[in-house]
C-alpha positions in Angstrom: 11.6 13.8 -1.5 14.3 11.7 -3.3 12.8 9.2 -5.7 14.6 6.1 -7.0 12.7 4.8 -10.0 12.8 1.2 -11.1 11.0 -0.5 -14.0 9.6 -3.9 -13.5 11.5 -6.6 -15.4 8.1 -7.8 -16.7 7.9 -4.5 -18.7 11.5 -3.9 -19.5 11.4 -5.8 -22.8 8.4 -3.8 -23.9 9.7 -0.4 -22.8 10.5 0.8 -26.3 7.1 0.1 -27.6 5.4 1.8 -24.7 7.8 4.6 -24.1 5.6 7.2 -25.8 2.8 6.3 -23.3 4.7 7.0 -20.1 8.0 8.8 -20.8 8.7 12.1 -19.1 8.9 13.7 -15.7 8.0 16.9 -14.0 9.8 19.9 -15.3 10.1 21.4 -11.9 11.3 19.4 -9.0 11.3 20.5 -5.4 14.5 21.1 -3.5 14.2 17.7 -1.7 14.4 15.7 -5.0 17.1 15.6 -7.6 16.0 17.2 -10.9 16.7 14.1 -12.9 14.4 11.9 -10.8 11.4 10.7 -12.9 7.9 11.5 -11.5 5.5 10.4 -14.3 2.2 11.9 -13.3 0.1 10.6 -16.2 -2.6 7.9 -16.0 -2.0 6.4 -19.5 -4.2 3.6 -20.8 -2.0 0.7 -21.9 -4.6 -1.0 -24.0 -8.3 -0.7 -24.8 -9.3 -2.8 -21.8 -6.4 -1.9 -19.5 -5.8 1.0 -17.1 -3.1 2.0 -14.6 -3.6 2.1 -10.9 -1.0 4.0 -8.8 -0.4 2.7 -5.3 1.5 4.4 -2.5 2.5 2.2 0.5 3.8 3.9 3.6 4.6 2.9 7.2 4.3 6.2 9.1 5.4 5.1 12.6 3.0 7.6 14.0 2.0 5.9 17.3 4.0 8.4 19.4 5.4 5.4 21.3 8.2 4.1 19.0 11.7 5.5 18.6 10.9 6.2 14.9 8.1 8.7 15.8 8.8 12.1 14.4 6.2 14.2 16.2 3.6 13.9 13.4 5.9 15.0 10.6 5.4 11.6 8.8 1.7 12.5 8.2 2.8 15.8 6.7 5.2 14.0 4.5 2.5 11.6 3.4 0.2 14.5 2.5 3.0 16.1 0.4 3.6 12.8 -1.4 -0.1 12.3 -2.1 -0.3 15.8 -3.6 2.8 15.2 -5.7 2.1 11.7 -7.0 -1.7 11.5 -7.0 -2.1 7.9 -6.1 -5.3 5.9 -6.7 -4.7 3.8 -3.6 -2.8 4.5 -0.4 -2.0 1.7 2.1 -0.9 2.7 5.6 0.7 1.0 8.6 1.4 2.3 12.1 -1.1 5.1 11.9 -3.6 6.6 14.3 -7.3 6.5 13.4 -7.6 10.3 12.9 -4.6 10.3 10.5 -6.9 8.8 7.8 -9.2 11.8 7.4 -6.2 14.0 6.9 -4.9 11.8 4.2 -8.3 11.3 2.7 -8.7 15.1 2.4 -5.3 15.2 0.6 -6.4 12.5 -1.9 -9.7 14.3 -2.4 -7.9 17.5 -3.3 -6.1 15.7 -6.1 -9.3 14.3 -7.6 -12.0 16.9 -6.7 -14.7 15.3 -8.9 -14.3 11.8 -7.4 -14.9 10.3 -4.0 -12.3 8.6 -1.7 -13.2 5.5 0.3 -11.3 4.6 3.4 -11.1 1.9 6.0 -9.2 1.5 9.2 -8.7 -1.4 11.7 -6.9 -1.3 15.0 -4.2 -3.7 16.1 -5.3 -5.6 19.3 -3.6 -5.7 22.7 -2.4 -9.3 23.2 -3.6 -9.4 26.8 -6.9 -7.6 26.7 -7.8 -7.9 22.9 -8.8 -4.2 23.2 -7.6 -1.8 20.4 -4.0 -0.7 20.8 -3.8 3.0 21.4 -1.5 5.7 20.1 0.1 8.0 22.7 -2.7 10.6 22.0 -5.4 8.0 22.9 -6.6 7.3 19.3 -6.8 3.7 18.0 -3.6 2.5 16.4 -3.4 0.3 13.4 -3.6 0.1 9.6 -5.6 1.9 7.0 -6.3 1.9 3.2 -7.7 4.7 1.0 -8.9 4.4 -2.6 -10.1 6.8 -5.2 -13.6 5.7 -6.3 -13.8 6.2 -10.0 -16.8 5.8 -12.3 -18.4 3.4 -13.0 -17.9 2.3 -9.4 -20.9 3.0 -7.3 -20.0 1.6 -3.9 -17.5 -0.1 -1.7 -17.4 -2.5 1.2 -14.7 -2.9 3.9 -13.5 -6.1 5.5 -11.0 -6.7 8.3 -9.8 -9.5 10.5 -7.3 -10.6 13.2 -4.8 -13.3 12.2 -5.6 -16.7 13.8 -1.8 -17.2 14.2 -0.1 -14.6 16.4 3.4 -14.2 17.8 3.3 -15.0 21.6 6.2 -12.6 22.1 4.5 -9.7 20.2 2.5 -7.3 22.4 0.2 -6.6 19.5 -2.2 -8.9 17.7 -1.8 -8.3 14.0 -4.6 -7.5 11.7 -5.6 -6.9 8.1 -8.1 -4.6 6.3 -9.5 -4.3 2.8 -11.8 -2.1 0.7 -13.6 -3.9 -2.1 -14.5 -1.6 -5.0 -17.4 -2.8 -7.1 -16.3 -3.5 -10.7 -12.6 -2.8 -10.0 -10.5 -4.5 -7.3 -10.0 -5.1 -3.6 -7.5 -2.8 -1.9 -5.9 -4.2 1.2 -3.1 -3.6 3.7 -1.6 -5.4 6.7 1.4 -5.1 9.1 2.6 -8.6 10.1 4.6 -9.3 13.2 8.0 -7.8 13.5 9.3 -10.3 16.1 9.4 -13.7 14.3 9.8 -13.9 10.5 8.4 -17.4 10.4 5.2 -16.2 12.0 5.1 -13.2 9.7 5.3 -15.6 6.8 2.5 -17.7 8.1 0.3 -14.5 8.6 1.1 -13.5 5.0 0.2 -16.9 3.7 -3.1 -16.9 5.6 -4.0 -13.5 4.2 -3.2 -14.3 0.6 -4.3 -17.9 0.5 -7.2 -18.0 2.9 -8.8 -14.6 3.9 -8.5 -12.6 0.7 -9.7 -15.4 -1.7 -12.9 -15.6 0.3 -13.4 -11.8 -0.2 -12.6 -12.1 -3.9 -15.1 -15.0 -4.5 -17.7 -13.2 -2.5 -17.4 -10.1 -4.7 -17.2 -11.7 -8.2 -13.6 -12.8 -8.2 -12.3 -9.3 -8.5 -8.5 -8.9 -8.4 -6.6 -8.0 -5.3 -4.0 -5.3 -4.5 -2.1 -5.5 -1.2 0.2 -2.8 0.0 1.9 -3.8 3.2 4.7 -3.9 5.6 5.1 -7.7 5.7 8.2 -7.6 7.9 9.8 -10.1 5.5 13.1 -8.8 4.1 13.1 -8.5 0.3 16.2 -10.7 0.0 15.8 -12.6 3.3 14.9 -16.1 4.2 12.0 -16.5 4.6 11.2 -13.7 2.1 7.9 -12.2 0.8 8.1 -14.3 -2.4 7.6 -17.4 -0.2 4.0 -16.4 0.7 2.7 -15.7 -2.8 0.1 -18.1 -4.3 0.6 -19.2 -7.9 0.1 -16.4 -10.4 0.6 -13.5 -7.9 3.3 -10.9 -8.5 5.0 -8.5 -6.2 7.5 -5.6 -6.0 9.2 -4.1 -2.9 11.2 -1.3 -1.5 14.3 -3.4 -1.0 13.4 -3.7 2.7 10.3 -4.9 4.4 7.4 -3.3 2.4 5.8 -4.9 -0.7 3.0 -4.4 -3.1 1.4 -7.7 -4.1 -1.1 -8.3 -6.9 -3.3 -11.2 -7.9 -3.7 -12.5 -11.4 -5.3 -9.9 -13.7 -2.9 -7.1 -12.5 0.6 -6.5 -13.7 3.4 -4.5 -12.1 4.5 -1.7 -14.4 7.1 0.4 -12.5 8.0 1.1 -8.9 9.8 3.9 -7.1 11.4 4.0 -3.6 10.9 7.4 -1.9 13.1 8.8 0.8 10.8 10.0 3.6 13.5 12.4 4.9 13.8 10.9 8.4 10.1 11.4 9.2 9.7 7.6 9.6 12.0 4.5 9.5 10.6 3.2 6.2 10.7 4.7 2.7 7.6 5.2 0.7 6.9 2.7 -2.1 5.2 4.0 -5.2 4.0 1.4 -7.7 2.2 1.8 -11.0 0.0 -1.3 -11.8 -1.8 -2.3 -15.0 -5.3 -3.6 -14.3 -6.9 -5.6 -17.1 -10.6 -5.0 -17.4 -12.8 -7.9 -18.6 
């Protein structure tokens, strides 16, 4: 997998001081990635009360119905990326329900002494409101997986259907989250691809209405959203337009973003070539989570 590594402007000025904490890359690189590409595998602590959280956002186009479907190879690519980069959180769009156990097993293999929590919600058929189905009959939608690290002792999942939907979209779009006690809420969504203005309104509803309710309910814990927002990074409207005050984001240069609430900073991000297995790259982001 080819990786393009980008340091967040927020951290660029401090790079010299922190370099010893996160410099370096794997000595051996597979044939699909240039040897000079950085793949920092460490989980350094930036400060006494801070820790890093690695997020991998992917749209796998695995319904079996879309032109970008690659016969399931996108899931195999996702497994390989999880093994290589060992993310703490994986957010997924356009997957079948049974794809999640496969990816959960891959995450568990990288952290054998820890648990992995997962949640899935299906997109809804606009006419019947029943779950949309993959070609294989499984429910089709979005999922999120998170490594449950001590002292976390439990998690809760939440999901919803947007109150604003695109009348020209055959799917009713949805969102899903896992709340980790003492850490953060991990969320994903796939907003409408038909009308960017409606996609923007869905994004605004999620970040300004739905997720703050979850955060307040669970002790005002911070939020991490990995998503295909269908808002072009440099488009109008763009993803920045839906962010509440104090939120930050980074993107893949296309339609995918990782968004964080106050209390979390974006440290670095990398855009990963998925080698034609899907029509989106992978987006790998290292975050800094400030602990109270």
